[in-house]
N, C-alpha and C positions, 0 to 999 in steps of 0.2 A: 269393381273398381272402374274398369271402361267403361261401365254399363250406366254407374252413375253419373259421371263426368260430362256423359252423353248425354243423360237427361235434362238436367239441370245445367247450361251453362255459364261460367264465372266471366266474369271482366277481365282476367288474371290469369296468365298460367300455371296452371297446379302443380302442386312440383310429389314425385312420390318419394317416400318416407322409407326406409328402413329400421324399426323402433325393435330393441334388442332389451330382453329382460335378463339381468346375469343372475346368477347365484351360487355358492360356496365361494363366494369370494367377501373377503374384508375390507375393506377402503381403508378405515387405518391403519392395519396392520401387512395386510402387502402389497407388491409394489406397485405403484398403479401404471400402466399401460397407456403405451402412444406410437399413430402409425399411422404413413397417407401411404393412399394404397392413386396411381392413375385408373377412371372406369370407361370401356371401351367405347361409351360412345355421353354423350355432354349430358348431365343431370340438367343445369340450370343455364341454359343458355340469356338467359338475361341478367346474367349477374354482370357487376360493374366494378371495373377495374385501373385505376391507376397506375399510371409510369414515373418515377422516381428518376429524372436518366439525366444525359450530361444534356453538351449543345444537340449532339450528332441523336441521340433517341427523343431530346424531344423533336427538335425536327418532322422526325418520322411519325410518330406519335400524332401530332396537329395535324397531317397527312392522311394520318387513315380515321381520324375523328375518332381518337382516344385523349382522354384528358391525359393530363398531364403536370409535373412539376418539378422544378428546376433546384440545383440548389437553394439562391439567394430565396425562393417561398419557403422553402423550410427550414430558416434560420428565422421565418419573419415568425414562425410558430413560437419561437423563443425557450421551448421545452415547454411548452402550458402545460401541462394535463386533460383541462379542457375543452383547450384546442384540438389536440392530439386526439382526443376520446370523439369527439365531436368530425374530422376527415376520418377517421377509422368506423363510424358508424356511415358515412358519408357512401363510403365505397366496399364491398365486398372480399376483396384482395389485391394485394400491389404488388408489384417487380422495377427493381430497379437496375440501375447500371453500373458494370463489376468496377467501375474505377466511384462511384458513389456508394456501394452498401456500407463500406469498409467505414464511411464515416456515420451513417445514419445514429449508430447509438450516442455517436457525440454531438451530433446537432441536436435530435428528440428523446433523447436517453430512453428508457426503457421500457417503457408505454405499450409500443405496437408490438414487444415483445410478448408483455403481459396480456395482452388482450390473446392473443394467437393470429394474428396477422401479420409477422413478418416480412417484408419483400423478399419476393423469389429471384435468384441473381438471370442478370437477360446482359450477355455479351454482342459484342458487334457485329458476332458470326452468327449469331440467330437470327431468325424470324420472331416479329414483335406480333406479329399476328398466331404464330401456330407458337409462342412461347404465352400469349392469352389464352389462347383456343386449350392449354394444357394446361393453365390452371383451373379453368372449369368442370374439368375431367376430374379435377385430382380431389377425395374425400377424404376428411380426417377421423381416425378413431380413436377418441383421448377418454381415459377412465378418470372420472373427477369423484366428486361423493357420496352421489347416487348408485346403485344397482341398474340403470335406463342409463340407454343408449341411443342417438338418433342422430340418423344420418341422409341425405338428401339420394338416392339413388337410381331419379330417376323425372321425366315429366306423363303427363294424360295423354301427349302428343306421339311417345313414341309406342313401337311397336312392341307387341309379350316380348318378342324373340330379343330384340335392343334389350325390355327389362330384366330382362331372366337372366343375358349374358353377366348385366350390372351384381344384378342381386346374388347367382352365383361367387362371380371376382368377390363382390363385398362383404360374402359372408366366408370363404373362405379365406379371408386375408384374418379378417377376425377371431377366426377360433384360433390361430397361427397365433397371436397375439395372446392366447390367453391362457392361463397359468396350466389347467388340467383339460384344453382344448374344448369337446364337446361337453365335457361335464360339466363345462362350469356356464352354461346356454341352459336358460331357463322357457325362452321362449321367443321365437320371433314370429314381428306382423309388418304384415306392408300397409299401406296406406295412404292417401294422396290426399291434401291439403283444406278438404271438407267434404272428405267418405270416413266409410266405418270403417272403424280398421282390420284387415281379415291376418285371422290368426295363421302358419303356418305350420304343417304335421310333423309335431313332435312323439317322441317314444312317449307310449301308454307304463309312465312307469310303475303305475298300482297294479300291473297283471304279473309282471316281472321282473330279473333286478340281472343286472352284468356280470358274471362269472366273473370276468379277468381281477375284477376289483372286491365276491364275492358281495356285491351289494354296497358296498363302502360308502357312495352317492349317492341310495338310494332316496330320493324323497316323497314316497309316494304319501297317500291319505288310508293304508290299512292300518287298523287297532285294535285288535284279536288275534291274538293266537291261536298256535293252529288246534288249539282244540274249544277256541269260541270263547277262552274270558278276556273282559276288555282289557287294554294295555292301561296303565300308570302313569302317570306325568311325571318323565324324566326329574323336572330338577327337586319333586318329590324326594324321592329313593335314593338316587342318585348325584353321583360327582361331576356327571354331566349334567350342562344346565340347560337340555332343550326347553321348552316352555308348552311341550306338546305333549301328545301320548302315543306320535304317530312310529308306525315300525321304523326302524333302522338298525345298521350295522357300523357300528365308529369303531370296534375293536376289530376289525371282517374276524366273523366267528365263520366257520367254517358252512354252516348248515344256511348262511344266509342271516337278510333282515331278523330282528331278535324282540320284546321290550318286558319289561317287568307287568307281572299283574297282581290280581288280587286275589286272596283263597277267604276260605269261612275265618278261621283261625287266625288271624292277625289283617291286620289294615295295609301292614306295609310291612314285610317281612323281606322283600329283596327275592321273591321267586320268579322268574322268568323264563322263557320259554320260545322256540321260533314263532314265524308268523307263517299267513300260508299262502306266501309268496314264492313263484315259481319259478326257475332259472330261464332266463328268455332265451330262444332258441335264435340266433343270428345267423340270418344267409349270406351275411358275407361274411363268415369267420373264417371262408375258406383262403380269401381274398389275401389279407395277413401272411394267413403261415404260409404261400409259395413267394416267394424271390419276395418275401416283405409286401407284395404290393404292387411293385413297380417301384415303391418310392423309395429316395434317394436317404432320408431320415426316418421320420416315425410315422408308422401302419399302425392305426386304431380302428378296429372294429366298434359296428351298429348292429342296430338287428336286423336292419335288412341292406345292408351294405356293409363300405368301410372305407377310409378315406385317408389322407398325405397329408402330415402335417408337418410341423419347420421349428426349429427349434429357435431362440430370439438370436437375430441378426440375420436372420434368413427368409425369404418371405417364395411360398410357388409362383412357377414358371407358367409358360401357358399351359405345357401337358396337365397340371394340376397333382403332377408327383417330383418333378425337381423342385428341390428347394437350391434358390440364387441367393445370392448375398444381397444385403440390403446398403444403398451407400448412405447413411445417417448423414452425411456431410452436406448433402445438395439441402438438407433442411440450413438454413442459415443461420437461425437464431439458435440451436445447436449451442456451440460454441463461444463465445467472447469475443476471438482470434482463430484463428487457424483450426483447422478441422484434416485428421489423418488419418484419414477410412482404412479399416482393417479385415481381416476375413471374421465376420461374422459380429463385427465387435468396429469402433471408432476411438481415435486418441485426440483430446485437447491439446492444444499446445500453446505455451503462453511466450510471450516474446521477450528481451532481457528488461530487466528488473521484476520482472513478477514472479512470483511462485505460484503453481497449481494445483491444487487441492480438489477434486475429485474432477465435475467439469467447471468448474470457474477456476478465473487467473484474479489472482490477488498481488497487489502491489507491496514489494518491501520495503519498509523504510529502512534504507539506507541509513540515515544519520542515528537510528537507536541502533542498528546494527554494530556500526563501526562511528564510537565520537572521535575515533582521530582522524576522520576520515577528511572532517574542515578542521585549521588551524581556528576560528573562530563561532561564527552560526551556519546550522547546517537546515537547512529546507525541505523538506521531502513535498517531491514534484509525484505525479502520476507516469512510472516505471525508471525513475531518476531521483535525482535528489540538485538541490542547489547550494551552493557556498555565494556565503554574502558576509558583508565585515561594521564593523563599524565605522559613523560615519567619518573617524578623525587615519582611515589606514585607507590603502587602497587593493585591490585584487593584483595578486604575481599572473606573468601567465599561463602557470598551471591548474586558471582556476581553482585551485583550492585553498592558498593559505593568503595571509594577509599582511601585507607590508607598508610600515613606515612613510608615512609620506612629508618628509622633514623639510620644506621648503614650502608655507604658507603661502598659498594664491593670496593674494596682493596685488592691487591694480590703487597708478596714482598717479593724480592727475594734477600740474604746474600750470597756475594761471598768475596773468598777472595782478589780478584783485584775491586770489585764494589760491590752496594747498587742498586738497578731497582724494582720500584714499579708503579705497573700499577693499575688505577683508572677507573672505566668502566663509561662507556658513558653516563649512567643513575643516576651515581651519581653526574654529574657535571653540568643536565641540566638550562640552563636557563643564564650558565657563560661564559663570555668571556675565554674563550685560552689561548685568546697573556694576560691577564691580571695576568695569575696565575705564582708563583718565588719558590724558595727557600728562604733560610736565605739569601744568595747571588742570588742580584738579576741578574747575566750576568749569572745565568743557567735556562735555562727554558726548560720544558717538549716540551712532541714530540706528534704529536696525528697520531698514524697509523689507523684511521677511527673506532673501535671499544673502544681503550682505550687510556687514557692518559699517555704514560709515560717516568719517570723520572730517568738516571740512572746518578750517583755520582761515577766520577772514575776520580784520586784514592780516597779513602775513605774518608782521609782528608779534601777533595778540598768542593767545593757550601758550605761554611756556619759551616759545619758541627764540633757539637758540640765531646767531648772526651772523654769519664769518664773512670777512672783507677780505680777495684776494684780490691779484693784479688785473687778471681776466677775468671773474666773477664772484657772484655773492652768495654766495649758501644760508639755505633756509635749514634748521635741524629741529627734528623735536621725537616723540619715544612715547609711542602708547605700550601702556603696563594695568599695571592691578591695583589696588588702593590702597594705600599705607596700614595696614595691622601689627600694632604691638604685640609681639606674639616672645617668652620668655625662653619658649625652645627653638635650637640653634637650626630644627628641622622643619617640615611643613609637610603636609601627606596633599598641601590643598595643588592644584596647577596655578602654575606662575608665565605672565605671558610681559612679552618685552621683544619688544617690534620698534627699532630704530627706522625712520625715514627722513629724507630731504628731499631739498629744491635745491638745483643747482640754474641760476639766473644772469646771459652774460651777453652783450652788444649783440649780440646775432636771434636772441629770441630765448625759449625758454629747452629746458630738458629736464624730462626728471627720473631719480631711479632706487631701487628699493632694494632692505639688506636685513636682517637677523641677523645680533652678532651673534646669538646663540645657534645657528645653522651653518659657525664654516666646516669648509672639508675636513672630513677625520679620516684617521689612518685608526684600524679595530685593534688592537692590543688585543697580544697573543695570547694564550696563560702561561703564568711563571713558574717557572721550574727551580725551585730549590736544589743549594746542592749538598753535597756529603753521603752517607751510606745508602741512603736511601732518594725514591723522586714521588717527588711529591706533586698533588695535581690536583685541581679546582675544574669542578664542571657547573654549568647553570642550565635545567633541562624547563622542558614548556608546562609539566602539569606534574602533577603529585604523583604517575606511576613511575615515573625515572624510567621513560624509555625512550632515546634518543637523544644524545643530548645539543645540543647548540651547537654544530660548528668554526671554526675561528672565521670562518669568512662571513656568520651571521654579523660580527661583534661590528661598532658599536650592535647592543642592544636594546630597542626601544621597549621601555615601560608605560604603562597606564601609572596614574597615583592608586596606593592602593592595591594596586595587583600584585598577585601575589609571587615571587620569586623561589624557586624551588632551586638550592644551593646544595651539591655532596665533594665532600674535601674526599680526600681516599689518599695513601699510602701505597705503590709499587713492590711489590716484596714477597719472593715464595716463602717467608717462614709462615707456616700460618700460629705462631705462638708468639706474634707480637698485633697490640690494637695501637689504636687508634686514638689521639683528643684533641679538641678544638681547646686553646685557655685563653687564645685573644680573639676579635675578629672590629675590625671598624672600619670603616668608611670615611674616603675624605675623594675632595673634586677634582683630584690631577692619581699620576702615576707617584707620587712622592709618600710614600710610607708617614715621612715627618713632617708632615702638611700642616701649617698651622689649624686648619680650620679640619673638623677628623667628625666624627660620631660613633662614637663605644656600641656595637655590635652584642657582641662578648667580651666580658673582662675578668680574669683569674679565673675563666671556668662558669661563672655567672652568666646568668641573659640578664642584657641591660634592656635590647631593645621587649618592649609588652607587647609584640605581634608575632617573635618568632614561634615556631612549630617542627618539635620534632618528630622524624620520620623513623620509620624500621632500614633498617640500613639490609644489606645481603650479605655481608660478615664482618668482623672486628675491625679490618684496615679500612671501614670505608664509613663516614659519620657523615649526615643527610640533616638537611634541614632548613627550614621558609621564613622568611616574614614580606610582608608589605612594601612596596616602592616606596620609596619619599623620594624628596626633590631639598636641594642644600637654599636658603632663604637669599643666598649671596651673589647671585643670577649665574651661577655654575650649572648647565645642561649636562656632564657626564658625571658618574660616579664609578670609584674601582673601591672592592672591597677586599680588603686584607688582612690575614688570618694566617695565626705564628701556632702550628701542630705539633703536638708530644704522640712520640710513638715508646710504650712501656712495652713491658714484660706484660704476658695476655693475665696469666695467673697470679701475679702479686698484688698486692695488701697497700705493700707500703710505695706504692707509684705516685708521684701528683696527678696519672690517668685515677687512679682510685681512689684518690681523693676529692676527686669533683670540684662543685665550689667551694673558692676559699677568699673570701672578702677581702681578707688581712694581711695576705702574704705580698709582700713587696717584688716585682716580679725577674729584678737583674738580682738581687741575694738569694734566691729559689735558685733559677737557671747556675750560678755560681756553686752552691750547696751542693746542687745534683750534678753535676758534671765532675765537682772533686771527689765526692764520693763512689764514682766511677760502678751506676746500676744500668749502662748502657741503656741509659734516656737520649734520644737523640731531637731536638728543636731544631727548626727552619719554618720559615714563612713564606706561604703562598697567595699568589693575588690573582684576580679576576675582573677584569674590566674590556673597557667601559661597558656603563649602564649609561642608556640615554632616555631622560627624562622623554615621554611621549610629549609632542604639543609645544614642546619649550620656548 
């Protein structure tokens, strides 16, 4: 090889390659190996190495005339696969600053790792030139889809001793990675870039077979039995699917390799015999028998010698007998986040918000894991999650629950010639802007993209009411929905009522705005009935009926058509009682006798079409839900009052057992049941207020 390189010199430095042919290895089934080792002598001194560095390393790279790129230059690639592949093709290897290497997958994506050129870490304590030399001295063995490997182990300018040192180190490391060590090596070739491959001496497998394995891995070309009869093809007469007729010993017969043969009686009779192959006389057999050959782990005999090998996760030291732990974590692409080296192996670790599966970290979707993690909407992010609210709600301080913003965002401007009112879009969510007007329906608002703008010019137009006082003149108007005639006393459409005024005095003009529906409210706690039992009513946020709203949360803001989950109950230690909701009606005030009311349940019959019954935990509870509504008479609050009955659990004649009774007179029914003394108790429980959101 040296002679051929001297006879015809090239215009470039020829590389010396180690070419390996493997055997008894199935790339589809067997686990593919991968490993790196640092050679004693630099095989390719002309390799191009680029530095991904911070400000300190970029300055050092510039001083040492080494190509470098900072964070801004990497961001310009914009994860473009073509640009990243072009960059990887330009350089043979990369090193990166310690502070930058963790950002590379986020900035550049996984392309460098897939290509096999993920950067090596460079700390501020390392010498840049020394680290680059180490990268140039490092070679990598990686099993792919074929049984051939090739790595650069030197160049033609190196001496024979330097080449031999690199070859011995590389071959021993490769053998330690293989599943069956030397039994997986078919051939080794050494060649320069332009020279003919030089085969390395291997065991003559045709002459003998190994004693330890009884020739199980024999792969010679003897194809006759010990009596001289030709062998048959294995796949013609055997379950062993060999496509040749050479002698083999797949079942480890004591006599060594054998084969099936053909006699004169039958063409395929599955007769077999041993082949004329002798047992190898290994000169190194005594090497492993004494003190394990000095090997710390595995010792294997060959025909003329023996060698030491290491299990997975270890490599041979300088003595080629002691095994040392491989620090897999030095390969920066082996784990997605952090890596912990262990004796003979390693562990990949994942940060909070991720789960580990093998060496990969997968994001945990907290939104799917727990639907109660956010009160309204949940957006999964990498390693975390984000709660957000509808446009008419605001996020609370805990960043998980949405709360109502009762005061609309309104700006008013009072001028000598006009009155201008601007309402933020977030205060009018889910409202048809075409359905909004002033007192005079001919005056309509204008939407500028962020606000709903209303201009009154001149001051007395658009139905403005003028009030004269001793020191001022006040102009009043109101923003509201267009009037629609409806036969029902309720609506599930959002109502807008926003009054505003401008007061003018001799000193100039000032402006204020108020919403009559957003007056200060005092939360109304649950009302409990008096009598032998304690009645209660609760409202829950979801149909799972978990964690009812506390009293401090009232008034509860609800959007129109949003489902309200109610639970009625009686507190008693007697399990032989049952609860029955006879009547439920809604009023805009705490007064149950208010003239304006709406029946939800009457005489045990569902009057509201949106009622849904839900399973209760016991007979002493009753659960149902309705969709939220509002009264048309400009009332922002809703109180729900329910008349409850407690009856014997197993009585078939009680009012609870009769269920819906359309024709019953409520007052007479109560008098009759009390006079009969059936142990029936009636009471009224109220809950509220509920606040119509955005009213």
